[in-house]
PDBQT receptor file of N, H, CA, C and O in Angstrom, charges set to zero:
ATOM      1  N   UNK A   1      16.721 -10.390  22.280  1.00  0.00    +0.000 N 
ATOM      2  CA  UNK A   1      16.712  -9.958  20.897  1.00  0.00    +0.000 C 
ATOM      3  C   UNK A   1      15.299  -9.567  20.453  1.00  0.00    +0.000 C 
ATOM      4  O   UNK A   1      14.360 -10.324  20.701  1.00  0.00    +0.000 OA
ATOM      5  N   UNK A   2      15.119  -8.420  19.810  1.00  0.00    +0.000 N 
ATOM      6  H   UNK A   2      15.882  -7.806  19.609  1.00  0.00    +0.000 HD
ATOM      7  CA  UNK A   2      13.792  -7.971  19.401  1.00  0.00    +0.000 C 
ATOM      8  C   UNK A   2      13.198  -8.888  18.342  1.00  0.00    +0.000 C 
ATOM      9  O   UNK A   2      13.911  -9.588  17.623  1.00  0.00    +0.000 OA
ATOM     10  N   UNK A   3      11.866  -8.863  18.265  1.00  0.00    +0.000 N 
ATOM     11  H   UNK A   3      11.286  -8.294  18.849  1.00  0.00    +0.000 HD
ATOM     12  CA  UNK A   3      11.169  -9.594  17.253  1.00  0.00    +0.000 C 
ATOM     13  C   UNK A   3      11.213  -8.692  15.998  1.00  0.00    +0.000 C 
ATOM     14  O   UNK A   3      10.375  -7.807  15.829  1.00  0.00    +0.000 OA
ATOM     15  N   UNK A   4      12.189  -8.933  15.143  1.00  0.00    +0.000 N 
ATOM     16  H   UNK A   4      12.870  -9.652  15.281  1.00  0.00    +0.000 HD
ATOM     17  CA  UNK A   4      12.407  -8.042  14.022  1.00  0.00    +0.000 C 
ATOM     18  C   UNK A   4      11.289  -8.040  12.991  1.00  0.00    +0.000 C 
ATOM     19  O   UNK A   4      11.082  -7.038  12.305  1.00  0.00    +0.000 OA
ATOM     20  N   UNK A   5      10.578  -9.132  12.874  1.00  0.00    +0.000 N 
ATOM     21  H   UNK A   5      10.747  -9.946  13.431  1.00  0.00    +0.000 HD
ATOM     22  CA  UNK A   5       9.491  -9.177  11.890  1.00  0.00    +0.000 C 
ATOM     23  C   UNK A   5       8.350  -8.246  12.300  1.00  0.00    +0.000 C 
ATOM     24  O   UNK A   5       7.566  -7.843  11.441  1.00  0.00    +0.000 OA
ATOM     25  N   UNK A   6       8.233  -7.902  13.545  1.00  0.00    +0.000 N 
ATOM     26  H   UNK A   6       8.870  -8.229  14.243  1.00  0.00    +0.000 HD
ATOM     27  CA  UNK A   6       7.170  -7.046  14.036  1.00  0.00    +0.000 C 
ATOM     28  C   UNK A   6       7.433  -5.581  13.748  1.00  0.00    +0.000 C 
ATOM     29  O   UNK A   6       6.497  -4.782  13.728  1.00  0.00    +0.000 OA
ATOM     30  N   UNK A   7       8.692  -5.211  13.523  1.00  0.00    +0.000 N 
ATOM     31  H   UNK A   7       9.452  -5.861  13.539  1.00  0.00    +0.000 HD
ATOM     32  CA  UNK A   7       8.979  -3.802  13.452  1.00  0.00    +0.000 C 
ATOM     33  C   UNK A   7       9.732  -3.346  12.206  1.00  0.00    +0.000 C 
ATOM     34  O   UNK A   7       9.907  -2.141  12.029  1.00  0.00    +0.000 OA
ATOM     35  N   UNK A   8      10.169  -4.212  11.367  1.00  0.00    +0.000 N 
ATOM     36  H   UNK A   8      10.027  -5.191  11.510  1.00  0.00    +0.000 HD
ATOM     37  CA  UNK A   8      11.005  -3.806  10.234  1.00  0.00    +0.000 C 
ATOM     38  C   UNK A   8      10.408  -4.143   8.912  1.00  0.00    +0.000 C 
ATOM     39  O   UNK A   8       9.994  -5.278   8.677  1.00  0.00    +0.000 OA
ATOM     40  N   UNK A   9      10.357  -3.160   8.035  1.00  0.00    +0.000 N 
ATOM     41  H   UNK A   9      10.693  -2.238   8.226  1.00  0.00    +0.000 HD
ATOM     42  CA  UNK A   9      10.047  -3.367   6.633  1.00  0.00    +0.000 C 
ATOM     43  C   UNK A   9      11.034  -2.642   5.805  1.00  0.00    +0.000 C 
ATOM     44  O   UNK A   9      11.798  -1.843   6.347  1.00  0.00    +0.000 OA
ATOM     45  N   UNK A  10      11.077  -2.867   4.488  1.00  0.00    +0.000 N 
ATOM     46  H   UNK A  10      10.457  -3.516   4.047  1.00  0.00    +0.000 HD
ATOM     47  CA  UNK A  10      12.093  -2.292   3.648  1.00  0.00    +0.000 C 
ATOM     48  C   UNK A  10      12.037  -0.789   3.562  1.00  0.00    +0.000 C 
ATOM     49  O   UNK A  10      13.037  -0.173   3.196  1.00  0.00    +0.000 OA
ATOM     50  N   UNK A  11      10.915  -0.161   3.882  1.00  0.00    +0.000 N 
ATOM     51  H   UNK A  11      10.102  -0.662   4.179  1.00  0.00    +0.000 HD
ATOM     52  CA  UNK A  11      10.796   1.317   3.741  1.00  0.00    +0.000 C 
ATOM     53  C   UNK A  11      10.941   1.994   5.143  1.00  0.00    +0.000 C 
ATOM     54  O   UNK A  11      10.498   3.125   5.341  1.00  0.00    +0.000 OA
ATOM     55  N   UNK A  12      11.549   1.296   6.067  1.00  0.00    +0.000 N 
ATOM     56  H   UNK A  12      11.909   0.377   5.906  1.00  0.00    +0.000 HD
ATOM     57  CA  UNK A  12      11.757   1.850   7.391  1.00  0.00    +0.000 C 
ATOM     58  C   UNK A  12      13.222   2.115   7.675  1.00  0.00    +0.000 C 
ATOM     59  O   UNK A  12      14.078   1.896   6.817  1.00  0.00    +0.000 OA
ATOM     60  N   UNK A  13      13.505   2.579   8.862  1.00  0.00    +0.000 N 
ATOM     61  H   UNK A  13      12.810   2.757   9.559  1.00  0.00    +0.000 HD
ATOM     62  CA  UNK A  13      14.844   2.983   9.229  1.00  0.00    +0.000 C 
ATOM     63  C   UNK A  13      15.783   1.783   9.176  1.00  0.00    +0.000 C 
ATOM     64  O   UNK A  13      15.383   0.652   9.452  1.00  0.00    +0.000 OA
ATOM     65  N   UNK A  14      17.060   2.053   8.809  1.00  0.00    +0.000 N 
ATOM     66  H   UNK A  14      17.385   2.972   8.585  1.00  0.00    +0.000 HD
ATOM     67  CA  UNK A  14      18.049   0.935   8.676  1.00  0.00    +0.000 C 
ATOM     68  C   UNK A  14      18.413   0.338  10.027  1.00  0.00    +0.000 C 
ATOM     69  O   UNK A  14      18.487   1.050  11.029  1.00  0.00    +0.000 OA
ATOM     70  N   UNK A  15      18.641  -0.984  10.051  1.00  0.00    +0.000 N 
ATOM     71  H   UNK A  15      18.580  -1.562   9.237  1.00  0.00    +0.000 HD
ATOM     72  CA  UNK A  15      18.990  -1.665  11.301  1.00  0.00    +0.000 C 
ATOM     73  C   UNK A  15      20.279  -1.138  11.889  1.00  0.00    +0.000 C 
ATOM     74  O   UNK A  15      20.470  -1.215  13.103  1.00  0.00    +0.000 OA
ATOM     75  N   UNK A  16      21.178  -0.601  11.064  1.00  0.00    +0.000 N 
ATOM     76  H   UNK A  16      21.023  -0.539  10.078  1.00  0.00    +0.000 HD
ATOM     77  CA  UNK A  16      22.442  -0.099  11.627  1.00  0.00    +0.000 C 
ATOM     78  C   UNK A  16      22.184   1.105  12.538  1.00  0.00    +0.000 C 
ATOM     79  O   UNK A  16      23.050   1.462  13.337  1.00  0.00    +0.000 OA
ATOM     80  N   UNK A  17      21.029   1.726  12.433  1.00  0.00    +0.000 N 
ATOM     81  H   UNK A  17      20.326   1.436  11.784  1.00  0.00    +0.000 HD
ATOM     82  CA  UNK A  17      20.681   2.879  13.311  1.00  0.00    +0.000 C 
ATOM     83  C   UNK A  17      20.148   2.430  14.665  1.00  0.00    +0.000 C 
ATOM     84  O   UNK A  17      19.979   3.248  15.570  1.00  0.00    +0.000 OA
ATOM     85  N   UNK A  18      19.882   1.133  14.807  1.00  0.00    +0.000 N 
ATOM     86  H   UNK A  18      20.019   0.469  14.072  1.00  0.00    +0.000 HD
ATOM     87  CA  UNK A  18      19.453   0.573  16.116  1.00  0.00    +0.000 C 
ATOM     88  C   UNK A  18      20.667   0.269  16.933  1.00  0.00    +0.000 C 
ATOM     89  O   UNK A  18      21.259  -0.800  16.783  1.00  0.00    +0.000 OA
ATOM     90  N   UNK A  19      21.066   1.188  17.810  1.00  0.00    +0.000 N 
ATOM     91  H   UNK A  19      20.585   2.056  17.933  1.00  0.00    +0.000 HD
ATOM     92  CA  UNK A  19      22.291   1.090  18.580  1.00  0.00    +0.000 C 
ATOM     93  C   UNK A  19      22.179   2.096  19.716  1.00  0.00    +0.000 C 
ATOM     94  O   UNK A  19      21.316   2.974  19.677  1.00  0.00    +0.000 OA
ATOM     95  N   UNK A  20      23.050   1.982  20.744  1.00  0.00    +0.000 N 
ATOM     96  H   UNK A  20      23.750   1.269  20.776  1.00  0.00    +0.000 HD
ATOM     97  CA  UNK A  20      23.103   3.027  21.776  1.00  0.00    +0.000 C 
ATOM     98  C   UNK A  20      23.327   4.384  21.135  1.00  0.00    +0.000 C 
ATOM     99  O   UNK A  20      24.240   4.533  20.322  1.00  0.00    +0.000 OA
ATOM    100  N   UNK A  21      22.525   5.369  21.475  1.00  0.00    +0.000 N 
ATOM    101  H   UNK A  21      21.783   5.247  22.135  1.00  0.00    +0.000 HD
ATOM    102  CA  UNK A  21      22.611   6.683  20.879  1.00  0.00    +0.000 C 
ATOM    103  C   UNK A  21      21.785   6.806  19.583  1.00  0.00    +0.000 C 
ATOM    104  O   UNK A  21      21.704   7.882  18.990  1.00  0.00    +0.000 OA
ATOM    105  N   UNK A  22      21.181   5.696  19.161  1.00  0.00    +0.000 N 
ATOM    106  H   UNK A  22      21.247   4.823  19.643  1.00  0.00    +0.000 HD
ATOM    107  CA  UNK A  22      20.309   5.680  17.977  1.00  0.00    +0.000 C 
ATOM    108  C   UNK A  22      18.913   5.226  18.337  1.00  0.00    +0.000 C 
ATOM    109  O   UNK A  22      18.401   5.542  19.411  1.00  0.00    +0.000 OA
ATOM    110  N   UNK A  23      18.305   4.485  17.437  1.00  0.00    +0.000 N 
ATOM    111  H   UNK A  23      18.721   4.227  16.565  1.00  0.00    +0.000 HD
ATOM    112  CA  UNK A  23      16.961   3.970  17.685  1.00  0.00    +0.000 C 
ATOM    113  C   UNK A  23      17.011   2.818  18.698  1.00  0.00    +0.000 C 
ATOM    114  O   UNK A  23      18.000   2.090  18.788  1.00  0.00    +0.000 OA
ATOM    115  N   UNK A  24      15.920   2.677  19.454  1.00  0.00    +0.000 N 
ATOM    116  H   UNK A  24      15.117   3.268  19.381  1.00  0.00    +0.000 HD
ATOM    117  CA  UNK A  24      15.731   1.538  20.357  1.00  0.00    +0.000 C 
ATOM    118  C   UNK A  24      14.744   0.583  19.786  1.00  0.00    +0.000 C 
ATOM    119  O   UNK A  24      13.617   0.997  19.514  1.00  0.00    +0.000 OA
ATOM    120  N   UNK A  25      15.082  -0.711  19.574  1.00  0.00    +0.000 N 
ATOM    121  H   UNK A  25      15.998  -1.047  19.795  1.00  0.00    +0.000 HD
ATOM    122  CA  UNK A  25      14.092  -1.622  19.012  1.00  0.00    +0.000 C 
ATOM    123  C   UNK A  25      12.936  -1.848  19.989  1.00  0.00    +0.000 C 
ATOM    124  O   UNK A  25      13.166  -2.096  21.172  1.00  0.00    +0.000 OA
ATOM    125  N   UNK A  26      11.717  -1.764  19.508  1.00  0.00    +0.000 N 
ATOM    126  H   UNK A  26      11.530  -1.563  18.547  1.00  0.00    +0.000 HD
ATOM    127  CA  UNK A  26      10.516  -1.930  20.356  1.00  0.00    +0.000 C 
ATOM    128  C   UNK A  26       9.616  -2.990  19.734  1.00  0.00    +0.000 C 
ATOM    129  O   UNK A  26       8.981  -2.725  18.714  1.00  0.00    +0.000 OA
ATOM    130  N   UNK A  27       9.543  -4.178  20.317  1.00  0.00    +0.000 N 
ATOM    131  H   UNK A  27      10.059  -4.394  21.146  1.00  0.00    +0.000 HD
ATOM    132  CA  UNK A  27       8.633  -5.190  19.783  1.00  0.00    +0.000 C 
ATOM    133  C   UNK A  27       7.165  -4.864  20.098  1.00  0.00    +0.000 C 
ATOM    134  O   UNK A  27       6.864  -4.331  21.167  1.00  0.00    +0.000 OA
ATOM    135  N   UNK A  28       6.263  -5.180  19.180  1.00  0.00    +0.000 N 
ATOM    136  H   UNK A  28       6.508  -5.613  18.313  1.00  0.00    +0.000 HD
ATOM    137  CA  UNK A  28       4.844  -5.020  19.440  1.00  0.00    +0.000 C 
ATOM    138  C   UNK A  28       4.509  -5.929  20.663  1.00  0.00    +0.000 C 
ATOM    139  O   UNK A  28       4.911  -7.090  20.738  1.00  0.00    +0.000 OA
ATOM    140  N   UNK A  29       3.769  -5.343  21.587  1.00  0.00    +0.000 N 
ATOM    141  H   UNK A  29       3.442  -4.400  21.527  1.00  0.00    +0.000 HD
ATOM    142  CA  UNK A  29       3.433  -6.098  22.814  1.00  0.00    +0.000 C 
ATOM    143  C   UNK A  29       4.341  -5.800  23.997  1.00  0.00    +0.000 C 
ATOM    144  O   UNK A  29       4.044  -6.222  25.115  1.00  0.00    +0.000 OA
ATOM    145  N   UNK A  30       5.448  -5.080  23.780  1.00  0.00    +0.000 N 
ATOM    146  H   UNK A  30       5.689  -4.737  22.872  1.00  0.00    +0.000 HD
ATOM    147  CA  UNK A  30       6.301  -4.710  24.867  1.00  0.00    +0.000 C 
ATOM    148  C   UNK A  30       5.605  -3.751  25.790  1.00  0.00    +0.000 C 
ATOM    149  O   UNK A  30       4.778  -2.962  25.334  1.00  0.00    +0.000 OA
ATOM    150  N   UNK A  31       5.904  -3.783  27.071  1.00  0.00    +0.000 N 
ATOM    151  H   UNK A  31       6.577  -4.424  27.441  1.00  0.00    +0.000 HD
ATOM    152  CA  UNK A  31       5.291  -2.819  28.029  1.00  0.00    +0.000 C 
ATOM    153  C   UNK A  31       6.407  -1.983  28.627  1.00  0.00    +0.000 C 
ATOM    154  O   UNK A  31       7.564  -2.396  28.693  1.00  0.00    +0.000 OA
ATOM    155  N   UNK A  32       6.007  -0.758  29.073  1.00  0.00    +0.000 N 
ATOM    156  H   UNK A  32       5.066  -0.422  29.020  1.00  0.00    +0.000 HD
ATOM    157  CA  UNK A  32       6.879   0.173  29.727  1.00  0.00    +0.000 C 
ATOM    158  C   UNK A  32       6.206   0.681  30.980  1.00  0.00    +0.000 C 
ATOM    159  O   UNK A  32       4.987   0.586  31.114  1.00  0.00    +0.000 OA
ATOM    160  N   UNK A  33       6.993   1.225  31.908  1.00  0.00    +0.000 N 
ATOM    161  H   UNK A  33       7.984   1.303  31.799  1.00  0.00    +0.000 HD
ATOM    162  CA  UNK A  33       6.478   1.812  33.172  1.00  0.00    +0.000 C 
ATOM    163  C   UNK A  33       5.667   0.772  33.953  1.00  0.00    +0.000 C 
ATOM    164  O   UNK A  33       4.514   1.011  34.312  1.00  0.00    +0.000 OA
ATOM    165  N   UNK A  34       6.293  -0.390  34.211  1.00  0.00    +0.000 N 
ATOM    166  H   UNK A  34       7.230  -0.584  33.920  1.00  0.00    +0.000 HD
ATOM    167  CA  UNK A  34       5.610  -1.452  34.968  1.00  0.00    +0.000 C 
ATOM    168  C   UNK A  34       4.279  -1.849  34.409  1.00  0.00    +0.000 C 
ATOM    169  O   UNK A  34       3.326  -2.077  35.154  1.00  0.00    +0.000 OA
ATOM    170  N   UNK A  35       4.201  -1.934  33.091  1.00  0.00    +0.000 N 
ATOM    171  H   UNK A  35       4.975  -1.749  32.485  1.00  0.00    +0.000 HD
ATOM    172  CA  UNK A  35       2.957  -2.385  32.442  1.00  0.00    +0.000 C 
ATOM    173  C   UNK A  35       1.964  -1.304  32.154  1.00  0.00    +0.000 C 
ATOM    174  O   UNK A  35       0.900  -1.588  31.603  1.00  0.00    +0.000 OA
ATOM    175  N   UNK A  36       2.263  -0.062  32.505  1.00  0.00    +0.000 N 
ATOM    176  H   UNK A  36       3.127   0.169  32.953  1.00  0.00    +0.000 HD
ATOM    177  CA  UNK A  36       1.333   1.032  32.261  1.00  0.00    +0.000 C 
ATOM    178  C   UNK A  36       1.087   1.245  30.767  1.00  0.00    +0.000 C 
ATOM    179  O   UNK A  36      -0.046   1.496  30.357  1.00  0.00    +0.000 OA
ATOM    180  N   UNK A  37       2.106   1.148  29.977  1.00  0.00    +0.000 N 
ATOM    181  H   UNK A  37       3.027   0.944  30.310  1.00  0.00    +0.000 HD
ATOM    182  CA  UNK A  37       2.036   1.387  28.516  1.00  0.00    +0.000 C 
ATOM    183  C   UNK A  37       2.300   0.095  27.772  1.00  0.00    +0.000 C 
ATOM    184  O   UNK A  37       3.314  -0.559  28.013  1.00  0.00    +0.000 OA
ATOM    185  N   UNK A  38       1.416  -0.282  26.879  1.00  0.00    +0.000 N 
ATOM    186  H   UNK A  38       0.591   0.249  26.683  1.00  0.00    +0.000 HD
ATOM    187  CA  UNK A  38       1.545  -1.479  26.029  1.00  0.00    +0.000 C 
ATOM    188  C   UNK A  38       1.680  -1.025  24.567  1.00  0.00    +0.000 C 
ATOM    189  O   UNK A  38       0.813  -0.320  24.053  1.00  0.00    +0.000 OA
ATOM    190  N   UNK A  39       2.730  -1.417  23.926  1.00  0.00    +0.000 N 
ATOM    191  H   UNK A  39       3.435  -1.990  24.344  1.00  0.00    +0.000 HD
ATOM    192  CA  UNK A  39       2.982  -1.040  22.505  1.00  0.00    +0.000 C 
ATOM    193  C   UNK A  39       2.018  -1.799  21.628  1.00  0.00    +0.000 C 
ATOM    194  O   UNK A  39       1.993  -3.030  21.625  1.00  0.00    +0.000 OA
ATOM    195  N   UNK A  40       1.208  -1.038  20.870  1.00  0.00    +0.000 N 
ATOM    196  H   UNK A  40       1.228  -0.038  20.873  1.00  0.00    +0.000 HD
ATOM    197  CA  UNK A  40       0.163  -1.613  20.006  1.00  0.00    +0.000 C 
ATOM    198  C   UNK A  40       0.696  -1.710  18.556  1.00  0.00    +0.000 C 
ATOM    199  O   UNK A  40       0.609  -2.771  17.938  1.00  0.00    +0.000 OA
ATOM    200  N   UNK A  41       1.247  -0.599  18.016  1.00  0.00    +0.000 N 
ATOM    201  H   UNK A  41       1.318   0.263  18.518  1.00  0.00    +0.000 HD
ATOM    202  CA  UNK A  41       1.768  -0.627  16.677  1.00  0.00    +0.000 C 
ATOM    203  C   UNK A  41       2.674   0.600  16.462  1.00  0.00    +0.000 C 
ATOM    204  O   UNK A  41       2.679   1.561  17.231  1.00  0.00    +0.000 OA
ATOM    205  N   UNK A  42       3.432   0.500  15.375  1.00  0.00    +0.000 N 
ATOM    206  H   UNK A  42       3.428  -0.281  14.750  1.00  0.00    +0.000 HD
ATOM    207  CA  UNK A  42       4.286   1.614  14.996  1.00  0.00    +0.000 C 
ATOM    208  C   UNK A  42       3.531   2.466  13.988  1.00  0.00    +0.000 C 
ATOM    209  O   UNK A  42       3.037   1.959  12.981  1.00  0.00    +0.000 OA
ATOM    210  N   UNK A  43       3.445   3.769  14.265  1.00  0.00    +0.000 N 
ATOM    211  H   UNK A  43       3.847   4.181  15.083  1.00  0.00    +0.000 HD
ATOM    212  CA  UNK A  43       2.718   4.650  13.411  1.00  0.00    +0.000 C 
ATOM    213  C   UNK A  43       3.576   5.278  12.295  1.00  0.00    +0.000 C 
ATOM    214  O   UNK A  43       3.103   5.539  11.189  1.00  0.00    +0.000 OA
ATOM    215  N   UNK A  44       4.858   5.507  12.635  1.00  0.00    +0.000 N 
ATOM    216  H   UNK A  44       5.242   5.295  13.533  1.00  0.00    +0.000 HD
ATOM    217  CA  UNK A  44       5.747   6.075  11.620  1.00  0.00    +0.000 C 
ATOM    218  C   UNK A  44       7.090   6.414  12.191  1.00  0.00    +0.000 C 
ATOM    219  O   UNK A  44       7.351   6.195  13.374  1.00  0.00    +0.000 OA
ATOM    220  N   UNK A  45       7.955   6.956  11.339  1.00  0.00    +0.000 N 
ATOM    221  H   UNK A  45       7.743   7.133  10.378  1.00  0.00    +0.000 HD
ATOM    222  CA  UNK A  45       9.290   7.323  11.762  1.00  0.00    +0.000 C 
ATOM    223  C   UNK A  45       9.845   8.371  10.837  1.00  0.00    +0.000 C 
ATOM    224  O   UNK A  45       9.360   8.553   9.720  1.00  0.00    +0.000 OA
ATOM    225  N   UNK A  46      10.874   9.069  11.308  1.00  0.00    +0.000 N 
ATOM    226  H   UNK A  46      11.268   8.922  12.215  1.00  0.00    +0.000 HD
ATOM    227  CA  UNK A  46      11.725   9.900  10.454  1.00  0.00    +0.000 C 
ATOM    228  C   UNK A  46      13.140   9.809  11.024  1.00  0.00    +0.000 C 
ATOM    229  O   UNK A  46      13.397   8.957  11.874  1.00  0.00    +0.000 OA
ATOM    230  N   UNK A  47      14.017  10.621  10.602  1.00  0.00    +0.000 N 
ATOM    231  H   UNK A  47      13.808  11.314   9.911  1.00  0.00    +0.000 HD
ATOM    232  CA  UNK A  47      15.423  10.502  11.041  1.00  0.00    +0.000 C 
ATOM    233  C   UNK A  47      15.613  11.041  12.467  1.00  0.00    +0.000 C 
ATOM    234  O   UNK A  47      16.697  10.887  13.030  1.00  0.00    +0.000 OA
ATOM    235  N   UNK A  48      14.608  11.659  13.056  1.00  0.00    +0.000 N 
ATOM    236  H   UNK A  48      13.727  11.784  12.599  1.00  0.00    +0.000 HD
ATOM    237  CA  UNK A  48      14.773  12.192  14.422  1.00  0.00    +0.000 C 
ATOM    238  C   UNK A  48      13.963  11.387  15.455  1.00  0.00    +0.000 C 
ATOM    239  O   UNK A  48      14.281  11.429  16.644  1.00  0.00    +0.000 OA
ATOM    240  N   UNK A  49      12.945  10.672  15.031  1.00  0.00    +0.000 N 
ATOM    241  H   UNK A  49      12.687  10.638  14.065  1.00  0.00    +0.000 HD
ATOM    242  CA  UNK A  49      12.113   9.934  16.010  1.00  0.00    +0.000 C 
ATOM    243  C   UNK A  49      11.299   8.855  15.406  1.00  0.00    +0.000 C 
ATOM    244  O   UNK A  49      11.162   8.774  14.185  1.00  0.00    +0.000 OA
ATOM    245  N   UNK A  50      10.742   8.005  16.258  1.00  0.00    +0.000 N 
ATOM    246  H   UNK A  50      10.853   8.071  17.250  1.00  0.00    +0.000 HD
ATOM    247  CA  UNK A  50       9.814   6.936  15.858  1.00  0.00    +0.000 C 
ATOM    248  C   UNK A  50       8.557   7.175  16.681  1.00  0.00    +0.000 C 
ATOM    249  O   UNK A  50       8.636   7.506  17.864  1.00  0.00    +0.000 OA
ATOM    250  N   UNK A  51       7.386   7.006  16.047  1.00  0.00    +0.000 N 
ATOM    251  H   UNK A  51       7.321   6.737  15.086  1.00  0.00    +0.000 HD
ATOM    252  CA  UNK A  51       6.102   7.266  16.747  1.00  0.00    +0.000 C 
ATOM    253  C   UNK A  51       5.393   5.917  16.902  1.00  0.00    +0.000 C 
ATOM    254  O   UNK A  51       5.174   5.192  15.931  1.00  0.00    +0.000 OA
ATOM    255  N   UNK A  52       5.041   5.605  18.158  1.00  0.00    +0.000 N 
ATOM    256  H   UNK A  52       5.219   6.194  18.947  1.00  0.00    +0.000 HD
ATOM    257  CA  UNK A  52       4.370   4.347  18.457  1.00  0.00    +0.000 C 
ATOM    258  C   UNK A  52       2.966   4.647  19.056  1.00  0.00    +0.000 C 
ATOM    259  O   UNK A  52       2.757   5.637  19.758  1.00  0.00    +0.000 OA
ATOM    260  N   UNK A  53       2.029   3.737  18.736  1.00  0.00    +0.000 N 
ATOM    261  H   UNK A  53       2.199   2.934  18.165  1.00  0.00    +0.000 HD
ATOM    262  CA  UNK A  53       0.720   3.806  19.374  1.00  0.00    +0.000 C 
ATOM    263  C   UNK A  53       0.777   2.855  20.594  1.00  0.00    +0.000 C 
ATOM    264  O   UNK A  53       1.053   1.663  20.460  1.00  0.00    +0.000 OA
ATOM    265  N   UNK A  54       0.513   3.410  21.750  1.00  0.00    +0.000 N 
ATOM    266  H   UNK A  54       0.289   4.379  21.859  1.00  0.00    +0.000 HD
ATOM    267  CA  UNK A  54       0.512   2.614  23.002  1.00  0.00    +0.000 C 
ATOM    268  C   UNK A  54      -0.836   2.821  23.706  1.00  0.00    +0.000 C 
ATOM    269  O   UNK A  54      -1.520   3.820  23.482  1.00  0.00    +0.000 OA
ATOM    270  N   UNK A  55      -1.196   1.869  24.548  1.00  0.00    +0.000 N 
ATOM    271  H   UNK A  55      -0.640   1.058  24.730  1.00  0.00    +0.000 HD
ATOM    272  CA  UNK A  55      -2.374   2.084  25.346  1.00  0.00    +0.000 C 
ATOM    273  C   UNK A  55      -2.076   1.690  26.779  1.00  0.00    +0.000 C 
ATOM    274  O   UNK A  55      -2.948   1.792  27.642  1.00  0.00    +0.000 OA
TER     275      UNK A  55
């Protein structure tokens, strides 16, 4: 289960949109590609995408 406090505020995308075919919940600190990318923070979103800062 994602750490919802890390990614959700009242002015962000609705939780009902987090589903297969919709948004994917990404907790701060999650890594991708065998640790190559570390999620630092969420920069923004719209109805087509979410933008994350990774390093």
